C-alpha positions in Angstrom: 0.0 0.0 0.0 2.8 2.4 0.8 4.5 1.9 -2.5 1.3 2.5 -4.4 0.5 5.6 -2.3 4.0 7.1 -3.1 3.6 6.2 -6.8 0.1 7.8 -7.1 1.3 10.9 -5.3 4.8 11.5 -6.8 5.0 9.8 -10.2 1.6 10.6 -11.7 0.8 13.8 -9.7 1.4 16.1 -12.6 -0.7 14.2 -15.1 -3.5 13.8 -12.6 -3.7 17.3 -11.5 -3.3 18.7 -15.0 -6.1 16.5 -16.4 -8.4 17.3 -13.5 -7.8 21.1 -13.9 -8.4 20.9 -17.6 -11.7 19.1 -17.0 -12.6 21.6 -14.3 -11.8 24.7 -16.4 -13.9 23.3 -19.3 -16.8 22.7 -16.9 -16.7 26.2 -15.4 -16.3 28.0 -18.7 -19.4 26.3 -20.1 -21.5 27.8 -17.3 -21.1 31.3 -18.9 -22.8 30.1 -22.1 -26.6 30.1 -22.5 -28.0 26.7 -21.5 -31.4 25.5 -20.7 -31.9 22.3 -18.7 -35.2 20.9 -19.7 -36.5 17.6 -21.0 -36.6 17.3 -24.8 -37.0 14.5 -27.3 -33.2 14.1 -27.1 -32.7 14.8 -23.4 -34.3 13.3 -20.3 -34.1 13.9 -16.5 -32.8 10.8 -14.7 -33.3 10.3 -11.0 -30.6 8.5 -9.0 -29.0 7.9 -5.6 -25.2 8.0 -5.4 -24.7 6.8 -1.8 -25.9 3.3 -0.8 -24.8 0.6 1.7 -25.6 -3.1 1.8 -24.6 -6.2 3.7 -21.3 -6.0 1.9 -20.3 -3.4 4.5 -22.6 -1.9 7.2 -26.0 -2.0 5.5 -28.8 -4.3 6.7 -30.0 -5.7 3.4 -28.9 -7.6 0.2 -27.8 -5.8 -2.9 -30.6 -7.2 -5.0 -33.3 -6.2 -2.4 -31.9 -2.7 -2.3 -31.7 -2.5 -6.1 -35.3 -3.7 -6.4 -36.5 -1.2 -3.8 -35.2 1.7 -5.9 -36.4 0.2 -9.2 -39.9 -0.2 -7.9 -40.0 3.4 -6.8 -39.1 4.8 -10.3 -35.5 5.6 -9.8 -33.5 5.5 -13.0 -30.1 4.7 -11.5 -28.4 3.6 -8.3 -24.8 3.6 -7.2 -23.7 1.0 -4.7 -21.0 2.5 -2.4 -20.0 0.1 0.4 -17.1 1.0 2.6 -13.7 0.1 1.2 -15.0 -2.9 -0.7 -16.4 -3.9 -4.1 -19.0 -6.6 -4.4 -17.1 -8.6 -6.9 -15.8 -11.6 -5.0 -17.3 -14.7 -3.5 -18.5 -14.0 0.0 -20.6 -16.0 2.4 -22.1 -14.6 5.6 -23.9 -16.1 8.6 -27.7 -15.8 8.0 -28.3 -14.7 11.6 -25.1 -12.9 12.6 -25.3 -9.9 10.3 -27.0 -6.5 10.5 -30.1 -7.7 8.6 -30.4 -11.1 10.4 -33.2 -13.6 9.8 -35.7 -10.8 8.8 -33.6 -9.7 5.8 -33.0 -13.4 4.8 -36.6 -14.3 4.9 -37.6 -11.3 2.8 -34.9 -12.2 0.3 -36.2 -15.7 -0.2 -39.8 -14.5 -0.4 -38.9 -11.9 -3.0 -36.5 -13.9 -5.2 -37.2 -17.5 -4.4 -35.4 -20.7 -3.5 -33.5 -21.0 -6.8 -31.9 -17.6 -6.5 -30.8 -17.8 -2.8 -27.6 -20.0 -2.3 -27.3 -21.5 1.2 -24.9 -23.9 2.9 -24.1 -25.2 6.4 -20.5 -24.9 7.6 -19.6 -26.2 11.0 -23.2 -25.9 12.1 -23.6 -22.4 10.8 -26.3 -21.5 8.3 -24.7 -19.3 5.6 -25.9 -17.4 2.5 -23.8 -16.2 -0.4 -23.9 -12.5 -1.1 -24.6 -12.0 -4.8 -22.0 -10.1 -6.7 -22.6 -6.7 -8.4 -22.5 -8.3 -11.9 -25.1 -10.9 -10.9 -27.5 -8.2 -9.5 -27.0 -6.2 -12.7 -28.0 -9.2 -14.8 -31.1 -9.6 -12.5 -32.4 -6.1 -12.3 -30.8 -3.7 -14.8 -32.8 -2.9 -18.0 -31.3 -1.0 -20.9 -32.7 2.6 -21.1 -34.9 1.9 -18.0 -32.8 1.1 -14.9 -29.0 1.4 -14.4 -26.9 0.0 -11.6 -23.4 1.5 -11.1 -20.4 0.1 -9.1 -19.0 2.5 -6.6 -17.0 2.6 -3.4 -17.0 4.7 -0.2 -13.3 5.2 0.5 -13.6 5.5 4.2 -10.4 7.2 5.5 -9.6 9.3 8.5 -7.2 11.8 10.0 -6.7 11.6 13.7 -10.0 10.4 15.1 -12.1 12.2 12.5 -13.7 10.4 9.5 -13.0 11.4 5.9 -15.4 9.5 3.6 -15.3 10.0 -0.2 -17.6 8.3 -2.6 -16.6 7.1 -6.1 -19.0 6.5 -8.9 -18.0 3.9 -11.6 -14.9 2.7 -9.8 -13.2 -0.1 -11.6 -10.9 -1.4 -8.8 -11.2 -0.9 -5.1 -9.0 1.9 -3.7 -7.7 1.6 -0.1 -7.7 4.6 2.1 -4.7 6.6 1.0 -4.0 8.4 4.3 -2.1 11.7 4.6 -0.4 14.0 7.1 -3.4 16.4 7.3 -7.1 16.6 6.4 -6.3 18.3 3.1 -3.5 15.9 2.1 -5.7 12.9 3.0 -8.5 14.0 0.8 -6.1 15.0 -2.0 -4.3 11.6 -1.9 -7.6 9.8 -2.3 -8.7 12.1 -5.2 -5.3 11.5 -6.8 -5.7 7.8 -6.6 -9.1 8.0 -8.3 -7.8 10.3 -11.0 -4.9 7.9 -11.6 -7.3 5.0 -12.1 -9.4 7.1 -14.4 -6.3 7.9 -16.5 -5.1 4.3 -16.5 -8.5 2.7 -17.4 -9.9 5.4 -19.6 -13.2 5.1 -17.7 -15.0 8.1 -16.3 -14.9 8.0 -12.5 -16.5 10.7 -10.3 -15.4 11.3 -6.7 -17.3 13.4 -4.1 -16.9 14.2 -0.5 -19.6 12.7 1.8 -21.3 14.4 4.7 -18.7 17.0 5.8 -20.5 17.5 9.1 -20.4 13.9 10.2 -18.5 14.3 13.5 -17.9 17.8 12.2 -14.8 16.4 10.6 -14.3 18.5 7.5 -14.2 22.3 7.4 -14.8 24.6 4.5 -11.2 25.8 4.6 -10.0 22.3 4.2 -12.3 21.1 1.4 -12.0 24.3 -0.7 -8.3 23.5 -1.3 -8.6 19.9 -2.6 -7.9 20.0 -6.4 -10.0 17.7 -8.5 -12.7 17.4 -5.7 -15.6 19.4 -7.1 -18.6 17.6 -5.6 -19.9 17.3 -2.1 -23.1 16.3 -0.3 -25.0 19.4 0.6 -27.8 17.1 1.6 -27.4 13.6 3.1 -30.4 11.7 4.4 -28.6 10.0 7.4 -30.0 11.6 10.6 -26.6 11.7 12.2 -24.6 13.8 9.7 -25.9 17.2 10.9 -26.5 18.9 7.6 -28.1 21.9 9.4 -25.1 22.5 11.8 -25.7 24.4 15.0 -24.7 27.6 16.7 -21.0 26.7 16.6 -20.9 24.6 13.4 -21.6 25.8 9.9 -24.4 24.1 8.0 -23.5 22.3 4.8 -25.1 25.1 2.8 -23.0 27.6 4.7 -19.9 25.5 3.9 -20.9 25.5 0.2 -21.1 29.3 0.1 -17.8 29.8 1.8 -16.1 27.4 -0.6 -17.7 28.9 -3.7 -16.7 32.4 -2.6 -13.1 31.6 -1.8 -12.5 29.3 -4.8 -13.8 31.8 -7.3 -12.5 35.1 -5.7 -9.1 34.0 -4.3 -8.0 30.4 -5.1 -8.6 30.4 -8.9 -10.4 27.0 -8.6 -13.5 25.6 -10.0 -17.0 25.8 -8.4 -18.1 23.1 -6.0 -21.3 21.2 -7.0 -23.8 20.1 -4.4 -25.4 16.6 -4.3 -28.3 15.1 -2.4 -28.0 11.5 -1.4 -29.6 8.9 0.9 -26.6 7.3 2.6 -29.0 4.4 3.2 -28.1 1.7 5.7 -31.5 0.4 7.0 -34.1 -0.9 4.6 -36.8 -2.6 6.6 -40.3 -1.2 7.5 -39.8 2.0 5.6 -40.6 4.5 6.9 -39.8 3.0 10.3 -41.0 5.9 12.4 -37.6 6.2 14.0 -34.7 8.3 12.8 -32.7 5.7 10.9 -30.6 6.0 7.8 -33.3 4.9 5.3 -33.6 5.3 1.5 -35.7 7.7 -0.4 -34.7 11.0 1.2 -32.3 12.7 -1.3 -31.3 12.3 -4.9 -30.0 14.0 -8.0 -31.9 14.7 -11.2 -29.4 14.5 -14.1 -30.2 15.8 -17.6 -28.6 13.3 -20.0 -28.9 12.0 -23.5 -28.7 8.4 -22.4 -29.2 6.3 -19.3 -25.6 5.2 -19.4 -22.8 5.7 -16.9 -20.5 7.7 -19.1 -23.3 10.1 -20.2 -24.5 10.6 -16.6 -21.0 11.4 -15.3 -20.4 13.8 -18.2 -23.7 15.6 -17.4 -22.8 15.7 -13.6 -19.3 17.2 -14.4 -20.9 19.8 -16.6 -23.3 20.8 -13.9 -26.4 19.6 -15.8 -28.3 18.4 -12.7 -30.0 19.6 -9.6 -30.2 18.0 -6.1 -33.5 17.3 -4.5 -35.3 16.0 -1.4 -38.7 16.1 -3.1 -39.1 19.2 -5.2 -39.2 18.6 -8.9 -38.2 21.3 -11.5 -39.4 21.6 -15.0 -36.7 24.0 -16.3 -33.4 25.7 -15.3 -31.9 28.3 -17.6 -28.4 29.8 -17.1 -26.8 32.5 -19.3 -24.5 35.5 -19.0 -27.7 37.5 -18.2 -28.8 35.4 -15.2 -30.8 32.3 -14.1 -34.4 31.3 -14.7 -36.2 28.5 -12.8 -39.6 26.9 -13.3 -41.0 24.5 -10.7 -43.1 21.5 -11.6 -45.5 22.7 -8.9 -47.9 20.4 -7.0 -51.4 21.6 -6.4 -51.9 23.1 -2.9 -48.2 23.3 -2.2 -46.4 26.7 -1.8 -42.8 27.3 -2.7 -40.1 29.8 -1.9 -37.2 30.4 -4.3 -34.1 32.0 -3.0 -31.2 33.2 -5.2 -28.0 33.1 -3.2 -24.6 34.4 -4.0 -21.6 36.6 -3.1 -20.7 39.9 -4.7 -17.3 41.6 -5.4 -16.1 43.8 -2.5 -17.5 41.4 0.2 -16.1 41.5 3.7 -13.4 38.8 3.5 -12.5 38.8 7.2 -13.2 35.8 9.4 -12.7 34.7 12.9 -12.4 31.3 14.7 -15.4 29.7 16.3 -15.0 29.5 20.1 -16.4 26.9 22.4 -18.3 27.7 25.6 -14.9 28.1 27.4 -13.7 30.6 24.8 -11.2 28.1 23.3 -10.7 28.1 19.5 -12.5 25.1 17.8 -11.2 23.2 14.8 -14.3 23.9 12.7 -15.3 26.1 9.9 -14.5 29.7 10.7 -17.1 32.5 11.1 -17.5 34.8 8.1 -19.5 37.8 7.1 -23.1 37.4 6.0 -21.9 39.0 2.7 -20.8 35.5 1.8 -23.8 33.6 0.5 -26.3 36.5 0.7 -29.9 36.0 -0.3 -30.0 38.2 -3.4 -33.6 37.7 -4.3 -36.5 35.8 -2.7 -39.9 35.0 -4.2 -42.9 32.7 -3.7 -43.6 32.4 -7.4 -43.3 29.0 -9.0 -41.4 30.5 -12.0 -38.7 33.1 -11.2 -35.6 34.7 -12.6 -32.5 36.5 -11.3 -30.8 39.1 -13.5 -27.1 39.5 -12.9 -26.2 43.0 -11.6 -22.6 42.9 -12.8 -20.7 42.1 -9.6 -21.7 38.6 -8.6 -19.0 35.9 -8.3 -21.7 33.2 -8.5 -25.4 32.7 -8.0 -27.1 29.5 -6.9 -30.7 28.8 -6.0 -32.6 26.9 -3.3 -36.3 26.0 -3.5 -38.2 25.2 -0.3 -41.7 23.8 -0.3 -44.4 23.6 2.3 -44.8 19.9 1.7 -43.6 17.7 4.6 -41.0 15.1 3.6 -42.6 11.6 3.5 -39.7 10.1 5.5 -37.9 12.9 7.2 -34.5 12.7 8.7 -35.5 15.3 11.3 -38.8 16.5 12.7 -40.6 19.0 10.5 -38.4 18.4 7.4 -39.9 19.8 4.2 -39.1 19.0 0.6 -36.4 21.1 -1.1 -34.2 21.4 -4.2 -30.8 22.9 -4.8 -29.7 24.5 -8.1 -26.0 24.3 -9.1 -24.0 27.6 -9.0 -23.6 29.7 -12.1 -20.5 31.9 -12.4 -21.5 35.5 -12.4 -20.0 38.5 -14.3 -17.8 39.3 -11.3 -16.0 36.0 -11.5 -12.4 36.4 -12.9 -11.4 34.4 -15.9 -10.0 31.1 -14.7 -6.7 29.9 -15.9 -4.6 26.9 -15.0 -1.9 27.8 -12.5 
């Protein structure tokens, strides 16, 4: 592992970083062009979840049961992302001594039958073979209808804090790459993914999971990782603290700080925001208790085809939005501004907020202090001029016209409809529009 880590960092560093920057610059420059995200005869919105756990790691159900759950609820694609493992080997587990136990096993047999389920007894233990990813694809996937994608959650850490990064379309498992700091640890994992992408020629997307899980990752750390341009602004696990608290920035606040600093100071690409489930528990949904269940957050990707390469290309070009329930009909971005049209439900009210940072903002910051006045290792406190609400409306179709000094503008839509399976009490359905570079953003060039 040490030899591979040194190779990925020192030998291929220049190629990896350069290719990542080229991709990022192309992505950002396209946002200045007029583009309308709307379904057409050639384009379609595809709904998918990019963060999923099964019995291959710490989930409580079988791959095929999870895949069937999403398929039966009209998802178009699903990425399996178990911790530090790919479901591509032969593996047997005890029927009882696993997170799903007898209940999950009985449901598996009832759903797919005796011929599908492989059982054996070893030294008095009743075991079942976990189906591989390729077997589940053959069982459930349908061309142009339902796509399953292999992924991995690279579960790393620095000190005692978790650093978890998801990959989509990974070809070979990547071990945690470690590092001498939070930034270096994230960068080493990104570099390893980019190296595999270069070597295999396969598009592979990496994103940072739940930055507020144990309040591990700060905005200041994440903003500096090159080639890492996606993070989870919404994660459906009840324990990841998307909303933050009085001493910890919310994930949306982290997003605005990163966007402002990357564009105005660091000459780096925008950060895109994803919504995911991070599902671990799949029985009796909704269970009524705050568990990490599926169906809470997803991405809507505008793509020509329901194929992995096409979906990743659209994601990297920013042709998607994140949602926990709100559906959009159209998003238009140009050098004049942004337009949004909601696919509104009868009887539901919506609030659209256009959010951004303008030139001349107050760039000062101060550390967060704990109750004893000691500096905390968390995202710093910044002026409210970072991520200001530039316009707010309760119309279902709205636009924002650039005033000439915006670094970026993004949008958030909040409905009055309660989430069907909330991760916290009173949660309502929302959607998040990806940031558009404004006229105040400097031209980005590779350093």
